[in-house]
C-alpha positions as a Markdown table, in Angstrom:
| # | Residue | x | y | z |
|---|---|---|---|---|
| 1 | Unk | 107.5 | 116.7 | 69.8 |
| 2 | Unk | 107.5 | 113.7 | 71.9 |
| 3 | Unk | 104.1 | 111.8 | 72.8 |
| 4 | Unk | 104.2 | 112.9 | 76.6 |
| 5 | Unk | 104.5 | 116.6 | 75.4 |
| 6 | Unk | 101.8 | 116.4 | 73.0 |
| 7 | Unk | 99.6 | 114.8 | 75.7 |
| 8 | Unk | 100.3 | 117.6 | 78.1 |
| 9 | Unk | 99.7 | 120.2 | 75.6 |
| 10 | Unk | 96.4 | 118.6 | 74.6 |
| 11 | Unk | 95.1 | 118.2 | 78.3 |
| 12 | Unk | 93.3 | 121.0 | 80.2 |
| 13 | Unk | 91.3 | 121.1 | 83.3 |
| 14 | Unk | 88.1 | 119.8 | 81.7 |
| 15 | Unk | 84.8 | 121.9 | 82.7 |
| 16 | Unk | 82.1 | 120.2 | 80.8 |
| 17 | Unk | 82.2 | 116.4 | 80.4 |
| 18 | Unk | 80.1 | 114.2 | 77.7 |
| 19 | Unk | 77.6 | 112.5 | 80.0 |
| 20 | Unk | 77.3 | 109.5 | 77.4 |
| 21 | Unk | 80.8 | 108.7 | 77.3 |
| 22 | Unk | 82.4 | 106.3 | 79.8 |
| 23 | Unk | 85.9 | 105.4 | 80.9 |
| 24 | Unk | 86.4 | 101.7 | 80.4 |
| 25 | Unk | 87.1 | 99.5 | 83.4 |
| 26 | Unk | 90.5 | 98.5 | 82.2 |
| 27 | Unk | 91.4 | 102.2 | 81.8 |
| 28 | Unk | 90.1 | 103.1 | 84.9 |
| 29 | Unk | 91.9 | 100.5 | 86.7 |
| 30 | Unk | 95.1 | 101.6 | 84.9 |
| 31 | Unk | 94.8 | 105.1 | 86.2 |
| 32 | Unk | 94.1 | 104.0 | 89.7 |
| 33 | Unk | 97.1 | 101.6 | 89.7 |
| 34 | Unk | 99.4 | 104.5 | 88.8 |
| 35 | Unk | 98.1 | 106.4 | 91.5 |
| 36 | Unk | 98.7 | 103.5 | 93.7 |
| 37 | Unk | 102.4 | 103.5 | 92.5 |
| 38 | Unk | 103.0 | 107.1 | 93.1 |
| 39 | Unk | 106.0 | 108.1 | 95.0 |
| 40 | Unk | 105.7 | 109.5 | 98.6 |
| 41 | Unk | 108.1 | 110.7 | 101.3 |
| 42 | Unk | 109.6 | 107.5 | 103.0 |
| 43 | Unk | 107.1 | 105.5 | 101.0 |
| 44 | Unk | 104.6 | 106.1 | 103.8 |
| 45 | Unk | 101.6 | 106.5 | 101.3 |
| 46 | Unk | 99.5 | 108.7 | 103.6 |
| 47 | Unk | 96.5 | 108.5 | 101.3 |
| 48 | Unk | 93.5 | 106.6 | 100.1 |
| 49 | Unk | 91.6 | 107.1 | 96.6 |
| 50 | Unk | 87.9 | 106.7 | 96.7 |
| 51 | Unk | 85.9 | 106.1 | 93.4 |
| 52 | Unk | 82.6 | 107.4 | 94.0 |
| 53 | Unk | 80.2 | 105.5 | 91.6 |
| 54 | Unk | 77.0 | 106.1 | 93.6 |
| 55 | Unk | 75.0 | 108.7 | 91.9 |
| 56 | Unk | 73.1 | 109.9 | 95.1 |
| 57 | Unk | 76.5 | 110.2 | 96.8 |
| 58 | Unk | 77.8 | 112.2 | 93.6 |
| 59 | Unk | 74.9 | 114.5 | 94.1 |
| 60 | Unk | 75.3 | 115.3 | 97.6 |
| 61 | Unk | 79.2 | 116.0 | 96.8 |
| 62 | Unk | 78.0 | 118.3 | 94.1 |
| 63 | Unk | 76.1 | 120.3 | 96.8 |
| 64 | Unk | 79.3 | 121.0 | 98.6 |
| 65 | Unk | 81.3 | 121.6 | 95.6 |
| 66 | Unk | 79.8 | 124.8 | 94.6 |
| 67 | Unk | 77.4 | 122.8 | 92.4 |
| 68 | Unk | 80.1 | 121.9 | 89.8 |
| 69 | Unk | 78.5 | 119.8 | 87.1 |
| 70 | Unk | 81.5 | 118.0 | 86.4 |
| 71 | Unk | 81.1 | 116.2 | 90.1 |
| 72 | Unk | 78.0 | 114.3 | 88.6 |
| 73 | Unk | 78.4 | 114.6 | 84.8 |
| 74 | Unk | 81.8 | 113.0 | 84.3 |
| 75 | Unk | 82.4 | 109.3 | 83.8 |
| 76 | Unk | 84.0 | 108.8 | 87.3 |
| 77 | Unk | 84.7 | 110.8 | 90.3 |
| 78 | Unk | 87.8 | 110.2 | 92.2 |
| 79 | Unk | 88.1 | 111.7 | 95.9 |
| 80 | Unk | 92.0 | 111.9 | 96.8 |
| 81 | Unk | 92.0 | 111.5 | 100.5 |
| 82 | Unk | 95.1 | 112.1 | 102.8 |
| 83 | Unk | 95.3 | 110.8 | 106.4 |
| 84 | Unk | 95.0 | 113.1 | 109.2 |
| 85 | Unk | 97.8 | 111.7 | 111.3 |
| 86 | Unk | 100.9 | 109.5 | 110.9 |
| 87 | Unk | 100.8 | 107.1 | 114.2 |
| 88 | Unk | 103.7 | 105.3 | 115.5 |
| 89 | Unk | 101.4 | 102.2 | 114.9 |
| 90 | Unk | 101.1 | 103.2 | 111.3 |
| 91 | Unk | 105.0 | 103.6 | 110.7 |
| 92 | Unk | 105.4 | 100.0 | 112.5 |
| 93 | Unk | 102.8 | 98.6 | 110.1 |
| 94 | Unk | 104.7 | 99.9 | 107.1 |
| 95 | Unk | 107.8 | 98.6 | 108.6 |
| 96 | Unk | 106.2 | 95.1 | 108.8 |
| 97 | Unk | 104.9 | 95.5 | 105.2 |
| 98 | Unk | 108.3 | 96.4 | 104.0 |
| 99 | Unk | 110.0 | 93.4 | 105.8 |
| 100 | Unk | 107.5 | 90.9 | 104.5 |
| 101 | Unk | 107.7 | 92.3 | 100.8 |
| 102 | Unk | 111.3 | 92.2 | 100.7 |
| 103 | Unk | 111.8 | 89.2 | 102.7 |
| 104 | Unk | 114.2 | 90.8 | 105.1 |
| 105 | Unk | 114.0 | 91.2 | 109.0 |
| 106 | Unk | 112.3 | 93.9 | 110.8 |
| 107 | Unk | 115.2 | 94.3 | 113.0 |
| 108 | Unk | 117.2 | 95.4 | 109.9 |
| 109 | Unk | 115.0 | 98.3 | 109.3 |
| 110 | Unk | 115.3 | 99.7 | 112.8 |
| 111 | Unk | 117.2 | 102.6 | 111.7 |
| 112 | Unk | 114.6 | 103.5 | 109.1 |
| 113 | Unk | 111.9 | 103.0 | 111.6 |
| 114 | Unk | 113.5 | 105.3 | 114.2 |
| 115 | Unk | 114.0 | 108.0 | 111.3 |
| 116 | Unk | 110.4 | 108.0 | 110.5 |
| 117 | Unk | 109.2 | 108.2 | 114.3 |
| 118 | Unk | 111.6 | 111.1 | 114.9 |
| 119 | Unk | 110.4 | 112.8 | 111.9 |
| 120 | Unk | 106.7 | 112.5 | 113.1 |
| 121 | Unk | 107.8 | 113.9 | 116.5 |
| 122 | Unk | 109.1 | 117.0 | 114.9 |
| 123 | Unk | 105.8 | 117.7 | 113.4 |
| 124 | Unk | 102.5 | 119.0 | 115.5 |
| 125 | Unk | 99.1 | 117.7 | 114.2 |
| 126 | Unk | 98.5 | 120.7 | 111.9 |
| 127 | Unk | 101.9 | 120.3 | 110.2 |
| 128 | Unk | 101.8 | 116.5 | 109.6 |
| 129 | Unk | 98.3 | 117.1 | 108.0 |
| 130 | Unk | 99.8 | 119.5 | 105.7 |
| 131 | Unk | 102.8 | 117.1 | 104.8 |
| 132 | Unk | 100.1 | 114.3 | 104.2 |
| 133 | Unk | 98.3 | 116.5 | 101.8 |
| 134 | Unk | 101.5 | 117.4 | 99.7 |
| 135 | Unk | 102.2 | 113.7 | 99.3 |
| 136 | Unk | 98.8 | 113.2 | 97.9 |
| 137 | Unk | 99.1 | 116.0 | 95.4 |
| 138 | Unk | 101.9 | 114.0 | 93.8 |
| 139 | Unk | 99.3 | 111.3 | 93.3 |
| 140 | Unk | 97.2 | 113.8 | 91.5 |
| 141 | Unk | 99.9 | 114.8 | 89.3 |
| 142 | Unk | 100.6 | 111.2 | 88.4 |
| 143 | Unk | 96.8 | 110.7 | 87.6 |
| 144 | Unk | 96.7 | 113.9 | 85.4 |
| 145 | Unk | 99.5 | 112.9 | 83.4 |
| 146 | Unk | 98.7 | 109.2 | 82.8 |
| 147 | Unk | 95.2 | 110.4 | 81.8 |
| 148 | Unk | 96.5 | 112.9 | 79.2 |
| 149 | Unk | 98.8 | 110.0 | 77.8 |
| 150 | Unk | 95.7 | 107.8 | 77.5 |
| 151 | Unk | 93.7 | 110.7 | 75.9 |
| 152 | Unk | 91.3 | 110.8 | 78.9 |
| 153 | Unk | 90.1 | 114.1 | 80.1 |
| 154 | Unk | 90.4 | 115.1 | 83.8 |
| 155 | Unk | 89.0 | 118.1 | 85.9 |
| 156 | Unk | 90.9 | 118.5 | 89.4 |
| 157 | Unk | 88.9 | 120.4 | 91.9 |
| 158 | Unk | 89.9 | 122.3 | 95.0 |
| 159 | Unk | 86.6 | 124.1 | 95.2 |
| 160 | Unk | 84.6 | 122.2 | 97.6 |
| 161 | Unk | 83.9 | 122.0 | 101.4 |
| 162 | Unk | 86.3 | 119.3 | 102.7 |
| 163 | Unk | 84.2 | 118.9 | 106.0 |
| 164 | Unk | 81.1 | 118.4 | 103.9 |
| 165 | Unk | 82.8 | 115.8 | 101.6 |
| 166 | Unk | 84.4 | 114.2 | 104.8 |
| 167 | Unk | 81.0 | 113.7 | 106.5 |
| 168 | Unk | 79.4 | 112.4 | 103.2 |
| 169 | Unk | 81.9 | 109.8 | 102.8 |
| 170 | Unk | 82.3 | 109.1 | 106.6 |
| 171 | Unk | 86.0 | 109.8 | 106.4 |
| 172 | Unk | 86.8 | 110.8 | 109.9 |
| 173 | Unk | 86.4 | 107.3 | 111.2 |
| 174 | Unk | 89.3 | 106.2 | 108.9 |
| 175 | Unk | 91.4 | 109.2 | 109.8 |
| 176 | Unk | 91.2 | 110.7 | 106.5 |
| 177 | Unk | 90.2 | 113.8 | 105.0 |
| 178 | Unk | 89.1 | 114.8 | 101.3 |
| 179 | Unk | 92.2 | 116.9 | 99.8 |
| 180 | Unk | 91.3 | 117.1 | 96.1 |
| 181 | Unk | 88.6 | 115.9 | 93.8 |
| 182 | Unk | 89.2 | 114.6 | 90.3 |
| 183 | Unk | 86.6 | 113.9 | 87.6 |
| 184 | Unk | 87.7 | 111.8 | 84.7 |
| 185 | Unk | 86.0 | 111.2 | 81.3 |
| 186 | Unk | 85.9 | 112.6 | 78.0 |
| 187 | Unk | 85.2 | 116.4 | 77.1 |
| 188 | Unk | 82.0 | 117.6 | 75.8 |
| 189 | Unk | 81.8 | 119.4 | 72.5 |
| 190 | Unk | 80.1 | 122.2 | 74.6 |
| 191 | Unk | 83.0 | 122.9 | 76.6 |
| 192 | Unk | 84.5 | 126.1 | 75.1 |
| 193 | Unk | 87.5 | 126.1 | 77.4 |
| 194 | Unk | 88.8 | 123.2 | 75.4 |
| 195 | Unk | 89.8 | 125.6 | 72.6 |
| 196 | Unk | 91.5 | 128.1 | 75.0 |
| 197 | Unk | 95.3 | 128.5 | 74.1 |
| 198 | Unk | 97.4 | 127.2 | 77.0 |
| 199 | Unk | 98.9 | 129.7 | 79.1 |
| 200 | Unk | 102.3 | 129.1 | 80.7 |
| 201 | Unk | 105.4 | 131.0 | 81.4 |
| 202 | Unk | 108.2 | 130.9 | 78.9 |
| 203 | Unk | 111.0 | 128.5 | 79.6 |
| 204 | Unk | 113.2 | 131.5 | 80.5 |
| 205 | Unk | 110.9 | 132.6 | 83.1 |
| 206 | Unk | 110.1 | 129.2 | 84.6 |
| 207 | Unk | 113.4 | 127.5 | 84.5 |
| 208 | Unk | 116.7 | 128.8 | 85.5 |
| 209 | Unk | 120.0 | 126.8 | 85.3 |
| 210 | Unk | 122.7 | 128.0 | 87.9 |
| 211 | Unk | 126.2 | 126.8 | 87.3 |
């Protein structure tokens, strides 16, 4: 079995973290960098990742996350946020960044810019929020896989009040909303779920090849 498959079989949605074990700064930075490098539609990266280190803030977030202990007990808490809108200004800034990074003219990207602006016009405010959230989940997947490969446990959470987290972190002023939380650290020996057998569909049920 390959190392990737071993890691994915090893990982699970950790429920109880060892409060005495911390993820090193180097490992944390690597996890964050893989999230930053995550793919997104058009490369627009409609997200921001907030590492909440402040203990008081984490206590407040726990209160609006159904009092889940891992919010405060894990080594680190990452709030994956998505943008609440993709404005024409945002698209134009992305085009500018692309031109500067690749040392090409903005004019050469006019077709790409127009395509993205037209894409935005096809969506109403709610559907563009939904689109941005879907992109953010790609970064979550990258985070979970990278953590597993590095032997770091992770506990993703959708069980929380987004409005509550948004208010605690003052996200609205940045046109952001909390999409999913992820606690990272190391599993506690007290976490009985770590011994549960992984339940997945069989290959024949999950995968179909059509020729």
